[in-house]
Every structure is written in structure tokens, then in C-alpha cells.
N, C-alpha and C positions, 0 to 999 in steps of 0.2 A: 521769214521768221527765223530769228537767231536763237539757236539752242545754247544754253549755258551749261558748261561742264560742272557737274557736282563735285565739290571738293571732298576728297577723301579725308576721313578723320585719321589723324596720326596715331599710330600705335606706339605705345611706350617702348623705347629701346630696352634691350636687355640690361644695359648699364643703369638706366633710370629705374627699372623695376628692382634691381639689386640694391640701389641706394635707398629706395623707399622701404624695402624689407629690412635693411640694416637699421634705418631710422625707427621703424616699429619695434624692432628688437631692443634698441636702446631705451625707448620709452617704456617697454614692458619691464625691462630690468629695473629702471628707476622706480616704476610703480611697485614692483615687488619689494625693493629696498624700503620704500616709504611704508608699505604695509607691515613689513617685518619690524621696522622701528616703532610703529604705532602699537604693535602687539608686544613690544618689549624684547625683541630678539636682536642681540648685538651682532654686528656684521662679522666680528672676529671670533664669535663664540665665547667672549669673555664676560663673565658675571662679575660686576664690580663688587669690591669688598665694602663693608660698612664697619668702620671703627668708631665705637661709641665711647666718647670721653665723658666720664662721670666723676663727680667730686664736688666739694663745697664751693660756694661762690668765692672767687678770688684765689682758687687753688692753682689756676694757670691753664685751664682746659682750652680755652679759645686761643690763647697765645701759642701754646704748644701745637695745637691742631693747624693753625695758619702757618706756622714755621715749617712743620712737616709737609704740609700741602705744597708749599713753594719748592721744597727739595724733590718731592715726587713729580711735580710738573717738569722740573729740570731733567728728569729721567724719562720723559715722554708719556707720562700717565695723565689721563683725564681725571681731575680731582675737583670736588666741590666741598666746601666747608659749610655746614648748617649750624649756625650759631643760635642757641636757644633764646638769648636776649633779643636778637634781631627778629626772630620769628614771632616773638610775643607782640611785636609792633606791626606785624603783617598778617600772615595766615592764621596766627593764634591770637590775634587781637580780640580783646573782650573777655578772655578767660582769666579767672582769678587764681587763687592759690589754695583752694580747698583740695582735698584728695581727689575728688571727682574731676575738678577742672584740670588739675595736674595730669591726671590720666588721659583726659581728652587732648591736652597739649601734646603728650607723648604720642598718642595715636596719629595725630596729624604729622608730626615729625617723621614717624615711621613710614607713613604713606609717601612723603616726599623722598625719603631715602630709598624706598623700594623702587620708585619710578626711575630715579637716577641710576641706581646700581644695576638694574636689569637692562639698562642701555649702555653698559660698559663703563660707567663712571664710578670711581672710588669715592666713597662718601665718608667724611670725617664729621661726626656729629658732636657738638659741644653742648651738653645739657646736664644740669645737676642730677636729674633723675634719681631722687632720693630713696625711692622704695624698691625693694627687691622685685616685687611683682610687676612693676613697670619695666624693669630691665629684662625680666623673664619674658614678658610680652614681646618686647623688641627682638629678643633672641629668637623667639618662636616664629616671628613674622619675616625676618630678614635672613635670606641665605647669605653666607659669608660674614655673619655678624661676629665682631670681636669686641670684648669689653675692655676698655682701658681705664683703669682706676688712677686718677690723678690725685695722689696722696699729698696732703699738706696739713700741718697742725692748725687747729682753729685759730689760735692766737696769731699765727703768721698771716692767715687769710684776713683777719680783722685789721692787722697792721697795713696790709696792702690795699684796703678798701678806700679808694679815693672818693667814692660817692657817699660814704658815711652811712651805708645801709645797715651795717652791723650795729653801729652806735644807736641808730633809730630803733632797731629791733630790741636792743638792750633796754631802751626807755619805754618800750611798748608802743612806739609810734608806727611800727611796721609789724603786722601780725603774720603768723604762719611762716616765719623765716627759718629756712633750713639751717640747722646747727645751733640755733638759739631757742626758738619757740616751736620748732618742728624738727622731728628726728631725721637723721641721715643714716640709712642702713648700709653699713660698709660692705662692699662686694666680698664674697667669700672666695671665689675662684675666678678672678679676672684673667683674661689672656695676657694682659700686660699691666704692670704697675709702674707708674712714673712718680718719682719723689722730687717735687719741684723745689723743696726747701734746700736740699743738699746736693742736687744734681743740676748741671747747667741746662739752659734751654737747648743748646746745640746737641748735647749728649742725649737728652730726652727725645728730641726730634729725630736724631739718627736711629734711636731704638725703634721708633714708630716706622720709619722707612725700612729698616732691616726686617722687622716683623712682617710687614706687608709684602715685601718682595720675596720673603721665604714662603709665606703661606698663601699668597695670591699672586703668583707671577703672571705677567702678561704672556700671551701666546708668542712663542719663539724667543722668550727672554731666557738668558742664562747668566749666571754669575761671571764676573770677570776672569776668574781662574779656570773657567770652563767646566768646573765640576758641578754635579747636581747638588742642590741643597737638600738637607735632610727634612 
């Protein structure tokens, strides 16, 4: 009768065990990062700023916000522009222009801005936001909120209107139109005022970039001259 030798099970070498441990540590770190991101904790400890561009239709809110966003991205910042007109065709679709619907529209925009900013993204919101209580609500909900009043005379906004919305509002074909049949409450103490009638797009965009980098610098960021900004 032939006896067979039982094979010994191989014990993992010290090297294999070490590699497995390192792999588990890497997975744990990735899991922790994913959890922190889902809970809104930015990896660099940076809370994104929210610059809220308010003003009449045609004042130049979105144009200025997009220009400034491009310049900020060139400086290595994560930036997102939330355009009120675009959002009314997506997450705010179906809302009208009553005061209640306008407020619900702003609530949804605020929610999106909050999600982005708490994950380290600077948010430039372009929305008429005609009422003071709406802007006060946004300020109260958003850390790092800054109000940007895009000032432009009504007649200039009308002249810029390629869609003819102002003309329709004058004829009564469009109701509750801000500046014509619905009021716009001018901001009293905005953090920044941009005058698009008399100041160039480049200069206004530079003012946005300068304000943001002064008041919401990235971790480790310093001005080119090496001096701290006031």
C-alpha cells in the first residue's frame, strides 16, 4: 500500500502579507475620500465661493460670469457657472414667474450652488433674482456668498434684447417681466457692482477675479508680489 504525502498549504510570505496590507490601506483611504466627498468635505479644506450675479435681463450677467470663469480656470480654480435661463429648461422646468414660483426657482439654484461650493467648486450664479428677500435667502443659505450687482440702464438692456422679450412685455404679450411689469429691487449693499454700459467686459471680468482671489484664496495661494492681501 502506497502512502501519499499530504501537501502542506503554503503560508503567505512576509512580502505577500505586506502587499495585501498596503492594498487594504489604499482601499480604505479611497473609501474615506469617497465618504468625505459624499458628505461635502473638500480634500483641501477649501469651501468654494458663490458669487451671485443679479440684475435686469440683458444687463450682461451671464456674459460676465462666463468670461470671469474662464480666467479663474486659467488660475487653476474649479469653477461652475449656473445660468438661470439654462436651469429653467432643466431642474427648474415647469416653474412660472409668479413670486412663489420665482422663489422656488431660487431655492433650487441655491441647493445646486451649495452642493458644488461645499465640494471646493467656486460657483458663479447668473440669475435676475429681482427681490431682496430672495437674495437674503441665498445669502443666509450659502457660506461664501457674495452679491454682484450687474448694473445697466433699462433702455440699454432693451436695446441689447435680441429675443425681443422687452418688446413683447411692453405689448403685454409677456407678463410679470422684470423691469417692465414686475419690479426689480436694486441691491443696497452688494459686495461688487459691475457697470456693463460704461466698463468693458475684460475690466469687469478682472474685477470679479480680483475680488474672489482676495476674499476666497485657494489653500497655499499667494499674490505674485508675495505680500498678503488685505
